[in-house]
Backbone as ProteinMPNN parsed JSONL, in Angstrom:
{"seq_chain_A": "MGKWRRYVVVLLVGLFIGVGYMFYSKEPETPMVEQFVATPEPEIEPSVPTEIVVYVTGAVEAPDMYTMPQGARVGDVLSLAVLTDEADPEQLNLAQLLVDGTKVSVPKKGETVVVPAAEEAGGGTNGVHVNSATKDELMTVPGIGPAKAEAILNHLKQHGPFKSYEEIGNVKGFGEKTLESMEGYLLVP", "coords_chain_A": {"N_chain_A": [[92.108, 49.792, 186.717], [93.857, 51.703, 186.106], [95.351, 50.767, 184.108], [93.7, 50.94, 181.883], [93.42, 53.632, 181.701], [95.937, 54.475, 180.881], [95.965, 53.35, 178.329], [93.921, 54.832, 177.11], [94.992, 57.42, 177.272], [97.301, 57.08, 175.707], [96.045, 56.402, 173.333], [94.606, 58.793, 172.805], [96.745, 60.632, 172.575], [98.021, 59.512, 170.348], [95.975, 59.862, 168.51], [95.809, 62.678, 168.414], [98.344, 63.241, 167.351], [98.153, 61.946, 164.881], [96.029, 63.398, 163.671], [97.187, 65.93, 163.673], [99.369, 65.44, 161.997], [98.002, 64.966, 159.598], [96.884, 67.516, 159.035], [99.218, 69.016, 158.865], [100.618, 67.844, 156.713], [98.979, 68.277, 154.617], [98.439, 69.67, 151.389], [98.755, 73.147, 150.544], [95.896, 75.132, 149.858], [94.995, 76.266, 146.603], [95.187, 79.679, 145.749], [92.252, 81.706, 145.492], [92.292, 83.855, 143.779], [94.183, 84.434, 141.022], [97.541, 85.533, 140.426], [97.824, 88.87, 139.338], [98.927, 90.093, 136.344], [100.063, 92.882, 134.859], [99.839, 93.956, 131.561], [101.39, 96.035, 129.243], [99.604, 98.364, 127.199], [99.445, 98.2, 123.652], [101.168, 100.579, 121.617], [99.365, 103.081, 119.953], [99.385, 103.742, 116.656], [99.416, 106.578, 114.437], [96.733, 106.853, 112.14], [97.273, 105.515, 109.035], [96.453, 105.429, 105.681], [95.209, 102.292, 104.6], [94.311, 101.421, 102.264], [94.186, 102.23, 98.789], [92.999, 104.218, 96.042], [92.766, 103.887, 92.587], [92.562, 104.941, 89.164], [91.838, 103.161, 86.31], [92.305, 103.075, 82.901], [92.006, 103.022, 79.278], [93.328, 100.45, 77.192], [91.731, 98.249, 78.388], [89.42, 95.76, 79.591], [87.63, 96.443, 81.586], [87.435, 99.422, 82.362], [87.78, 101.48, 85.161], [87.438, 102.759, 88.563], [89.538, 101.466, 91.024], [89.854, 99.936, 94.175], [92.598, 99.304, 96.059], [94.966, 97.434, 98.082], [97.338, 99.102, 100.239], [100.588, 99.367, 98.933], [100.203, 97.885, 96.657], [100.803, 97.057, 93.196], [101.212, 98.24, 89.769], [100.809, 96.085, 88.0], [99.177, 94.456, 89.578], [96.682, 95.811, 89.726], [96.047, 95.851, 87.043], [95.538, 93.208, 86.542], [93.04, 92.938, 87.596], [91.544, 94.715, 86.053], [91.687, 93.588, 83.548], [93.403, 93.123, 80.692], [92.993, 94.029, 77.234], [93.139, 92.402, 73.96], [94.392, 94.199, 72.344], [96.05, 95.647, 73.955], [99.167, 97.053, 75.111], [101.165, 96.236, 77.344], [103.876, 96.346, 77.756], [104.858, 98.876, 77.629], [104.425, 99.953, 80.045], [105.436, 100.207, 83.479], [105.105, 97.516, 85.205], [105.804, 96.797, 87.737], [105.756, 99.041, 89.259], [104.921, 100.876, 92.18], [101.612, 101.547, 93.231], [99.955, 104.655, 93.703], [97.794, 106.491, 95.754], [95.023, 107.948, 94.164], [96.002, 108.122, 91.567], [96.201, 107.775, 87.96], [96.083, 105.09, 85.749], [96.921, 104.506, 82.599], [96.445, 102.389, 79.99], [98.201, 101.756, 77.103], [97.394, 101.139, 73.613], [98.607, 98.711, 71.236], [101.138, 100.025, 69.248], [100.558, 102.65, 69.932], [102.047, 105.424, 71.624], [103.217, 106.066, 74.888], [102.323, 108.922, 76.632], [104.36, 110.922, 78.484], [104.013, 112.71, 81.44], [105.063, 116.13, 82.082], [106.293, 116.495, 84.593], [107.375, 114.002, 85.118], [109.201, 113.756, 83.072], [111.103, 115.591, 83.827], [112.436, 114.261, 85.758], [114.543, 112.91, 84.611], [113.639, 111.163, 82.676], [112.649, 109.092, 84.074], [110.101, 107.669, 86.179], [110.176, 109.055, 88.486], [110.074, 109.452, 92.088], [107.539, 108.357, 94.066], [106.448, 110.05, 96.682], [104.651, 109.402, 98.759], [104.585, 106.639, 98.924], [107.132, 105.693, 98.965], [110.172, 104.019, 99.951], [112.79, 104.367, 102.431], [115.269, 103.998, 101.157], [114.536, 104.412, 98.464], [113.765, 107.099, 98.558], [116.23, 108.244, 99.058], [117.444, 108.162, 96.598], [116.803, 110.409, 95.295], [118.119, 113.47, 94.215], [119.68, 115.497, 96.635], [118.449, 114.447, 98.855], [119.289, 112.903, 101.727], [120.052, 110.394, 104.258], [118.977, 111.568, 106.652], [117.019, 113.45, 105.786], [115.336, 111.748, 104.348], [114.41, 110.131, 106.4], [113.06, 112.08, 107.864], [110.945, 112.682, 106.123], [109.573, 110.209, 106.096], [108.829, 110.025, 108.8], [107.127, 112.237, 108.96], [105.088, 111.384, 107.245], [104.089, 109.204, 108.762], [103.047, 110.539, 110.953], [101.258, 112.478, 109.923], [99.97, 111.486, 107.691], [99.447, 110.855, 104.102], [100.948, 113.042, 101.615], [99.177, 115.622, 99.996], [99.676, 117.486, 98.101], [102.471, 118.788, 96.23], [103.58, 121.011, 97.436], [103.084, 120.627, 100.135], [105.21, 119.161, 101.075], [106.995, 120.98, 101.915], [106.36, 121.378, 104.57], [107.799, 119.576, 106.001], [110.474, 119.164, 108.256], [113.468, 120.762, 107.458], [113.086, 121.14, 104.755], [113.142, 123.585, 102.592], [112.183, 126.328, 100.389], [114.09, 126.442, 98.273], [115.16, 123.859, 98.341], [112.895, 122.362, 97.691], [112.439, 123.303, 95.082], [114.717, 122.298, 93.759], [114.23, 119.608, 93.821], [111.943, 119.168, 92.409], [110.057, 117.279, 90.187], [111.566, 115.056, 90.621], [110.529, 114.099, 92.982], [107.383, 112.853, 93.372], [104.008, 113.714, 93.834], [100.694, 112.724, 94.129]], "CA_chain_A": [[91.63, 50.862, 185.92], [94.99, 52.496, 185.726], [95.836, 50.272, 182.831], [92.827, 51.476, 180.839], [93.695, 55.055, 181.592], [97.128, 54.611, 180.035], [95.567, 53.069, 176.938], [93.127, 55.966, 176.629], [95.917, 58.544, 177.082], [98.131, 56.755, 174.54], [95.161, 56.494, 172.175], [94.344, 60.214, 172.55], [97.995, 61.232, 172.079], [98.195, 59.015, 168.974], [94.947, 60.497, 167.688], [96.234, 64.071, 168.187], [99.507, 63.219, 166.452], [97.652, 61.584, 163.547], [95.272, 64.538, 163.125], [98.182, 66.991, 163.417], [100.127, 65.066, 160.802], [97.132, 65.157, 158.427], [96.808, 68.953, 158.739], [100.544, 69.505, 158.512], [101.049, 67.327, 155.415], [98.003, 68.655, 153.585], [98.934, 70.717, 150.491], [97.995, 74.394, 150.702], [94.891, 75.346, 148.823], [95.378, 77.28, 145.62], [94.447, 80.915, 146.024], [91.085, 81.933, 144.644], [92.627, 84.871, 142.786], [95.507, 84.262, 140.439], [98.298, 86.775, 140.42], [97.475, 89.759, 138.228], [100.091, 90.617, 135.646], [99.645, 93.977, 133.983], [100.554, 94.025, 130.294], [101.224, 97.377, 128.685], [98.801, 98.436, 125.979], [100.288, 98.536, 122.495], [101.073, 101.971, 121.187], [98.471, 103.296, 118.829], [100.043, 104.567, 115.644], [98.465, 107.389, 113.68], [96.145, 106.081, 111.055], [97.792, 105.688, 107.69], [95.523, 104.679, 104.847], [95.633, 100.941, 104.251], [93.821, 101.185, 100.915], [94.314, 103.341, 97.847], [92.075, 104.144, 94.911], [93.389, 104.301, 91.328], [91.674, 104.891, 88.004], [92.455, 102.43, 85.202], [91.639, 103.375, 81.629], [92.773, 102.614, 78.098], [93.061, 99.159, 76.571], [91.323, 97.248, 79.378], [88.017, 95.377, 79.427], [86.793, 97.067, 82.614], [88.001, 100.668, 82.891], [87.017, 101.88, 86.342], [88.24, 103.058, 89.745], [89.787, 100.245, 91.779], [90.394, 100.081, 95.52], [93.675, 98.33, 96.205], [95.679, 97.572, 99.357], [98.577, 99.882, 100.22], [101.705, 98.536, 98.492], [99.88, 97.179, 95.411], [101.585, 97.514, 92.04], [100.449, 98.436, 88.534], [100.425, 94.763, 87.508], [98.076, 93.94, 90.399], [95.408, 96.42, 89.33], [95.754, 95.464, 85.662], [94.959, 91.861, 86.55], [91.615, 93.104, 87.878], [90.917, 95.441, 84.953], [91.795, 92.653, 82.421], [93.921, 93.737, 79.465], [92.404, 93.567, 75.974], [94.134, 91.868, 73.021], [95.084, 95.344, 71.735], [96.866, 96.316, 74.972], [100.616, 96.937, 75.039], [101.629, 96.486, 78.712], [105.331, 96.495, 77.779], [105.193, 100.292, 77.755], [104.194, 100.335, 81.431], [106.24, 99.555, 84.508], [104.145, 96.726, 85.964], [106.278, 96.659, 89.113], [105.682, 100.337, 89.946], [103.943, 100.968, 93.261], [100.465, 102.419, 92.986], [99.801, 105.762, 94.628], [96.393, 106.884, 95.848], [94.562, 109.037, 93.315], [96.659, 108.187, 90.262], [95.528, 107.203, 86.798], [96.894, 104.153, 84.975], [96.374, 104.468, 81.243], [97.085, 101.295, 79.249], [98.201, 102.088, 75.681], [97.179, 100.069, 72.629], [99.811, 98.426, 70.452], [101.386, 101.064, 68.253], [100.465, 103.958, 70.583], [103.156, 105.731, 72.524], [102.775, 106.605, 76.174], [102.663, 110.324, 76.842], [104.897, 111.079, 79.823], [103.795, 114.065, 81.94], [106.268, 116.955, 82.194], [106.944, 116.268, 85.882], [108.148, 112.773, 85.039], [110.331, 113.996, 82.164], [112.123, 116.328, 84.574], [113.157, 113.278, 86.572], [115.525, 112.181, 83.819], [113.004, 110.123, 81.898], [112.109, 108.07, 84.965], [108.814, 108.046, 86.75], [110.396, 109.767, 89.734], [109.787, 108.704, 93.314], [106.261, 108.736, 94.665], [106.816, 110.317, 98.063], [103.723, 108.786, 99.714], [104.747, 105.186, 99.013], [108.552, 105.369, 98.813], [110.959, 103.544, 101.09], [113.911, 105.258, 102.745], [116.272, 103.863, 100.096], [114.028, 105.059, 97.256], [113.834, 108.55, 98.763], [117.628, 108.671, 99.002], [117.901, 108.236, 95.209], [116.478, 111.757, 94.822], [119.206, 114.407, 94.511], [119.414, 116.41, 97.748], [117.864, 113.751, 100.006], [120.16, 111.929, 102.38], [119.356, 109.586, 105.262], [118.218, 112.384, 107.62], [115.825, 114.002, 105.14], [114.448, 110.629, 104.032], [113.777, 109.749, 107.674], [112.118, 113.156, 108.214], [109.752, 112.495, 105.276], [108.851, 109.032, 106.562], [108.213, 110.369, 110.082], [106.001, 113.14, 108.669], [104.014, 110.537, 106.705], [103.499, 108.435, 109.854], [102.311, 111.412, 111.871], [100.247, 113.321, 109.278], [99.348, 110.839, 106.546], [100.058, 111.153, 102.806], [100.954, 114.399, 101.081], [98.125, 115.827, 98.995], [100.256, 118.317, 97.049], [103.923, 118.884, 96.304], [103.907, 122.109, 98.339], [103.014, 120.141, 101.521], [106.516, 118.624, 101.471], [107.639, 122.098, 102.608], [106.065, 121.298, 106.005], [108.762, 118.656, 106.618], [111.646, 119.863, 108.78], [114.643, 120.702, 106.595], [112.73, 121.335, 103.356], [112.788, 124.961, 102.275], [111.776, 126.588, 98.998], [115.155, 126.074, 97.332], [115.244, 122.401, 98.314], [111.74, 121.882, 96.932], [112.668, 123.631, 93.67], [115.738, 121.424, 93.186], [113.741, 118.215, 93.759], [110.71, 119.081, 91.634], [110.195, 116.321, 89.091], [112.113, 113.823, 91.183], [109.568, 113.668, 93.99], [106.039, 112.948, 92.798], [102.861, 113.668, 94.751], [99.491, 112.701, 93.285]], "C_chain_A": [[92.769, 51.747, 185.441], [95.539, 52.084, 184.367], [95.001, 50.85, 181.698], [93.092, 52.967, 180.637], [94.928, 55.276, 180.704], [96.789, 54.372, 178.575], [94.794, 54.247, 176.346], [94.044, 57.158, 176.365], [96.779, 58.295, 175.845], [97.288, 56.874, 173.269], [94.876, 57.957, 171.817], [95.59, 60.924, 172.003], [98.234, 60.795, 170.634], [97.206, 59.666, 168.013], [95.324, 61.952, 167.376], [97.427, 64.138, 167.219], [99.05, 62.91, 165.029], [96.897, 62.739, 162.888], [96.225, 65.693, 162.796], [98.989, 66.71, 162.165], [99.3, 65.288, 159.539], [97.045, 66.64, 158.048], [98.148, 69.497, 158.267], [100.952, 69.066, 157.103], [100.091, 67.699, 154.285], [98.576, 69.787, 152.73], [98.1, 71.977, 150.664], [97.016, 74.546, 149.541], [95.396, 76.401, 147.846], [94.561, 78.537, 145.889], [93.309, 81.085, 145.025], [91.392, 82.924, 143.528], [94.047, 84.623, 142.307], [96.237, 85.6, 140.505], [97.953, 87.565, 139.177], [98.75, 90.319, 137.635], [99.604, 91.673, 134.669], [100.495, 93.951, 132.72], [100.33, 95.407, 129.713], [100.4, 97.325, 127.403], [99.707, 98.783, 124.813], [100.08, 99.991, 122.112], [100.177, 102.066, 119.966], [99.167, 104.249, 117.863], [98.997, 105.412, 114.929], [97.954, 106.607, 112.48], [96.743, 106.493, 109.713], [96.874, 104.858, 106.8], [96.069, 103.3, 104.489], [95.154, 100.577, 102.85], [94.017, 102.441, 100.08], [93.315, 103.137, 96.721], [92.801, 104.667, 93.682], [92.368, 104.152, 90.206], [92.427, 104.217, 86.868], [91.627, 102.685, 83.954], [92.513, 102.899, 80.48], [92.354, 101.245, 77.615], [92.818, 98.067, 77.626], [89.84, 96.944, 79.191], [87.102, 96.083, 80.421], [87.447, 98.33, 83.161], [87.13, 101.169, 84.05], [87.988, 102.32, 87.433], [88.346, 101.77, 90.556], [90.374, 100.595, 93.146], [91.373, 98.937, 95.738], [94.319, 98.491, 97.582], [96.94, 98.42, 99.183], [99.714, 98.949, 99.838], [101.419, 97.745, 97.225], [100.659, 97.803, 94.259], [100.689, 97.607, 90.809], [99.963, 97.099, 87.994], [99.255, 94.168, 88.282], [96.735, 94.505, 89.944], [95.046, 96.053, 87.898], [95.198, 94.045, 85.587], [93.47, 91.913, 86.872], [90.877, 93.762, 86.707], [90.895, 94.616, 83.666], [92.184, 93.38, 81.124], [93.204, 93.178, 78.236], [93.518, 93.002, 75.091], [94.952, 92.987, 72.392], [96.063, 96.01, 72.685], [98.357, 96.05, 74.77], [101.2, 97.229, 76.431], [103.141, 96.673, 78.821], [105.752, 97.953, 77.942], [105.005, 100.788, 79.195], [105.17, 99.613, 82.348], [105.278, 98.816, 85.428], [104.545, 96.559, 87.428], [106.171, 97.954, 89.909], [104.591, 100.315, 91.013], [102.821, 101.922, 92.878], [100.391, 103.475, 94.078], [98.349, 106.2, 94.584], [96.099, 108.075, 94.928], [95.218, 109.114, 91.949], [95.828, 107.498, 89.186], [96.518, 106.302, 86.074], [96.232, 104.025, 83.615], [97.147, 103.429, 80.431], [97.025, 101.627, 77.752], [97.875, 100.858, 74.818], [98.486, 99.851, 71.893], [99.938, 99.492, 69.379], [101.265, 102.467, 68.83], [101.718, 104.179, 71.423], [102.582, 106.358, 73.79], [103.243, 108.039, 76.276], [103.1, 110.468, 78.292], [104.652, 112.507, 80.273], [105.108, 114.8, 82.16], [107.005, 116.717, 83.498], [107.803, 115.009, 85.844], [109.335, 112.93, 84.108], [111.447, 114.707, 82.895], [112.958, 115.395, 85.431], [114.118, 112.451, 85.752], [114.9, 111.037, 83.041], [112.454, 108.995, 82.758], [110.764, 108.542, 85.47], [108.976, 108.858, 88.014], [110.072, 108.869, 90.907], [108.489, 109.232, 93.891], [106.462, 108.833, 96.17], [105.917, 109.596, 99.07], [103.919, 107.28, 99.882], [106.206, 104.748, 98.948], [109.16, 104.845, 100.111], [112.088, 104.537, 101.338], [114.964, 105.208, 101.634], [115.826, 104.542, 98.807], [114.097, 106.575, 97.387], [115.267, 109.053, 98.626], [118.188, 108.672, 97.586], [117.619, 109.612, 94.614], [117.634, 112.689, 95.179], [118.806, 115.368, 95.63], [118.776, 115.734, 98.953], [118.849, 112.695, 100.488], [119.366, 111.159, 103.42], [118.487, 110.409, 106.217], [116.936, 112.935, 107.001], [114.833, 112.898, 104.775], [113.694, 110.194, 105.287], [112.752, 110.805, 108.096], [110.829, 113.028, 107.402], [108.919, 111.329, 105.785], [108.164, 109.297, 107.905], [107.007, 111.282, 109.883], [104.817, 112.354, 108.119], [103.318, 109.746, 107.804], [102.612, 109.304, 110.737], [101.129, 112.109, 111.199], [99.551, 112.67, 108.092], [99.98, 111.308, 105.245], [99.967, 112.634, 102.425], [99.882, 114.516, 100.006], [98.621, 116.7, 97.833], [101.767, 118.402, 97.275], [104.348, 119.943, 97.322], [103.892, 121.657, 99.803], [104.34, 119.554, 102.0], [107.31, 119.711, 102.195], [107.372, 122.113, 104.1], [107.022, 120.372, 106.744], [109.985, 119.454, 107.044], [112.838, 119.671, 107.836], [114.358, 120.91, 105.115], [112.25, 122.768, 103.15], [112.417, 125.095, 100.81], [112.829, 126.13, 97.999], [115.298, 124.557, 97.216], [114.106, 121.829, 97.488], [111.918, 122.14, 95.435], [113.66, 122.656, 93.039], [115.25, 119.979, 93.028], [112.483, 118.074, 92.908], [110.945, 118.214, 90.401], [110.791, 115.012, 89.533], [111.193, 113.226, 92.221], [108.174, 113.892, 93.435], [104.984, 112.827, 93.898], [101.621, 113.682, 93.884], [98.677, 113.974, 93.418]], "O_chain_A": [[92.624, 52.466, 184.453], [96.09, 52.879, 183.604], [95.546, 51.213, 180.656], [92.994, 53.481, 179.523], [94.936, 56.179, 179.868], [97.257, 55.09, 177.691], [95.009, 54.609, 175.189], [93.897, 57.836, 175.348], [96.967, 59.196, 175.027], [97.758, 57.385, 172.252], [94.905, 58.318, 170.64], [95.491, 61.724, 171.073], [98.607, 61.611, 169.791], [97.538, 59.98, 166.87], [95.184, 62.41, 166.242], [97.481, 65.02, 166.362], [99.51, 63.542, 164.078], [97.091, 63.028, 161.707], [96.082, 66.349, 161.764], [99.264, 67.61, 161.371], [99.826, 65.745, 158.525], [97.124, 66.982, 156.868], [98.203, 70.341, 157.373], [101.57, 69.843, 156.374], [100.385, 67.451, 153.115], [99.131, 70.749, 153.261], [96.894, 71.905, 150.899], [97.284, 74.14, 148.41], [96.132, 77.313, 148.223], [93.378, 78.458, 146.22], [93.399, 80.664, 143.872], [90.811, 82.838, 142.446], [94.99, 84.606, 143.098], [95.618, 86.657, 140.624], [97.807, 87.003, 138.092], [99.555, 90.94, 138.33], [98.824, 91.383, 133.763], [101.723, 93.928, 132.792], [99.201, 95.898, 129.692], [100.486, 96.373, 126.628], [100.636, 99.576, 124.964], [98.994, 100.553, 122.255], [100.233, 101.228, 119.066], [99.489, 105.388, 118.198], [97.836, 105.018, 114.825], [98.674, 105.801, 111.89], [96.716, 107.661, 109.326], [96.553, 103.715, 107.128], [97.236, 103.156, 104.123], [95.544, 99.543, 102.308], [94.013, 103.56, 100.593], [92.846, 102.024, 96.481], [93.383, 105.751, 93.713], [91.439, 103.349, 90.289], [93.521, 104.645, 86.501], [90.406, 102.53, 83.956], [93.63, 102.427, 80.693], [91.17, 100.91, 77.623], [93.58, 97.107, 77.743], [89.092, 97.781, 78.687], [85.925, 96.301, 80.132], [87.955, 98.332, 84.282], [85.909, 101.266, 83.93], [89.204, 102.261, 87.255], [87.353, 101.068, 90.749], [91.268, 101.434, 93.26], [91.023, 97.763, 95.618], [94.231, 99.561, 98.185], [97.535, 98.446, 98.105], [99.8, 97.842, 100.368], [102.285, 97.008, 96.753], [101.115, 98.943, 94.349], [99.559, 97.119, 90.807], [98.813, 96.992, 87.57], [98.43, 93.456, 87.709], [95.764, 93.763, 89.794], [93.865, 95.952, 87.567], [94.461, 93.721, 84.656], [92.718, 91.027, 86.465], [89.735, 93.413, 86.407], [90.124, 94.94, 82.762], [91.401, 94.139, 80.552], [92.85, 91.999, 78.199], [94.697, 93.109, 75.428], [96.08, 92.76, 71.954], [96.839, 96.865, 72.258], [98.757, 94.975, 74.321], [101.676, 98.337, 76.679], [103.638, 97.11, 79.86], [106.88, 98.231, 78.348], [105.384, 101.913, 79.52], [105.666, 98.535, 82.019], [104.697, 99.417, 86.331], [103.71, 96.216, 88.265], [106.462, 97.97, 91.105], [103.491, 99.809, 90.79], [103.056, 102.971, 92.277], [100.724, 103.215, 95.234], [97.743, 106.272, 93.515], [96.827, 109.068, 94.917], [95.009, 110.092, 91.231], [94.892, 106.751, 89.468], [97.654, 106.699, 85.815], [95.124, 103.501, 83.494], [98.35, 103.569, 80.212], [95.939, 101.766, 77.191], [98.055, 99.713, 75.233], [99.372, 100.705, 71.922], [98.972, 99.819, 68.69], [101.828, 103.402, 68.26], [102.358, 103.228, 71.872], [101.59, 107.086, 73.751], [104.413, 108.341, 76.038], [102.337, 110.182, 79.215], [105.037, 113.441, 79.569], [106.144, 114.178, 82.395], [108.236, 116.736, 83.513], [108.856, 114.962, 86.48], [110.374, 112.306, 84.324], [112.621, 114.459, 82.619], [114.087, 115.73, 85.789], [114.481, 111.355, 86.181], [115.567, 110.038, 82.772], [111.861, 108.049, 82.24], [110.346, 109.672, 85.217], [107.978, 109.316, 88.57], [109.827, 107.674, 90.743], [108.363, 110.425, 94.169], [106.627, 107.82, 96.85], [106.39, 109.215, 100.14], [103.469, 106.706, 100.873], [106.487, 103.551, 98.882], [108.72, 105.183, 101.209], [112.309, 105.444, 100.536], [115.488, 106.242, 101.219], [116.634, 105.176, 98.128], [114.45, 107.263, 96.429], [115.496, 110.159, 98.136], [119.308, 109.139, 97.381], [118.138, 109.946, 93.549], [118.086, 112.699, 96.324], [117.736, 115.976, 95.587], [118.578, 116.382, 99.981], [119.19, 111.748, 99.78], [118.139, 111.258, 103.463], [117.38, 109.992, 106.556], [115.878, 112.889, 107.629], [113.623, 113.093, 104.882], [112.493, 109.925, 105.242], [111.694, 110.463, 108.626], [109.74, 113.242, 107.933], [107.698, 111.439, 105.895], [107.041, 108.843, 108.124], [105.986, 111.125, 110.553], [103.671, 112.622, 108.481], [102.093, 109.621, 107.794], [101.562, 108.865, 111.207], [100.097, 112.312, 111.838], [98.62, 113.255, 107.537], [100.943, 112.075, 105.267], [99.063, 113.36, 102.839], [99.706, 113.605, 99.197], [98.069, 116.664, 96.734], [102.266, 118.124, 98.365], [105.366, 119.783, 97.995], [104.603, 122.229, 100.629], [104.571, 119.459, 103.205], [108.196, 119.406, 102.994], [108.084, 122.792, 104.839], [107.059, 120.374, 107.974], [110.474, 120.307, 106.303], [113.169, 118.544, 107.465], [115.278, 120.865, 104.298], [111.118, 123.119, 103.482], [112.344, 124.106, 100.081], [112.502, 125.501, 96.992], [115.53, 124.031, 96.127], [114.311, 120.922, 96.681], [111.584, 121.286, 94.614], [113.463, 122.23, 91.9], [115.778, 119.221, 92.214], [112.004, 116.958, 92.708], [111.918, 118.402, 89.67], [110.563, 113.974, 88.911], [111.079, 112.006, 92.338], [107.827, 115.014, 93.066], [105.06, 111.959, 94.767], [101.484, 114.532, 93.004], [97.637, 114.112, 92.774]]}, "name": "protein", "num_of_chains": 1, "seq": "MGKWRRYVVVLLVGLFIGVGYMFYSKEPETPMVEQFVATPEPEIEPSVPTEIVVYVTGAVEAPDMYTMPQGARVGDVLSLAVLTDEADPEQLNLAQLLVDGTKVSVPKKGETVVVPAAEEAGGGTNGVHVNSATKDELMTVPGIGPAKAEAILNHLKQHGPFKSYEEIGNVKGFGEKTLESMEGYLLVP"}
């Protein structure tokens, strides 16, 4: 019987080693909860209008108010209003950025475009529309350097578009004399 006892002991030891090996070599279970990675929320910028409204009149088939995306140009809105055969678009700057609340009047052939006094003061140019201008465009205005252009752009981001020329005085660094010297160069609808 001693012989059978050795076999049983050897069998039990082998069984324990085999079971131990199975538990030891088993891959760990994946955790039920994945690691949580916190992602920062994106900064919320002040709301700046993404659409503008312009009034198109004159030698077009559909004179009306048009809602356009921010950054649209005169040529874009004229493609919607459809020019008539009598229209003379050569008198307009089709690449000019549209500004909310402005009027685009398409002249007929033979008519001359009447330039408002504010635009004549800008040296015969249309001036710079402050609400849609880039930093480089703002710096073309006499008296505006990089710092003042950046101040205007920051004010636009924080407070939205200017509604009147006098509101530009709320920008840091723009006093009465500065505003007087830039009148006609900076346009506000």
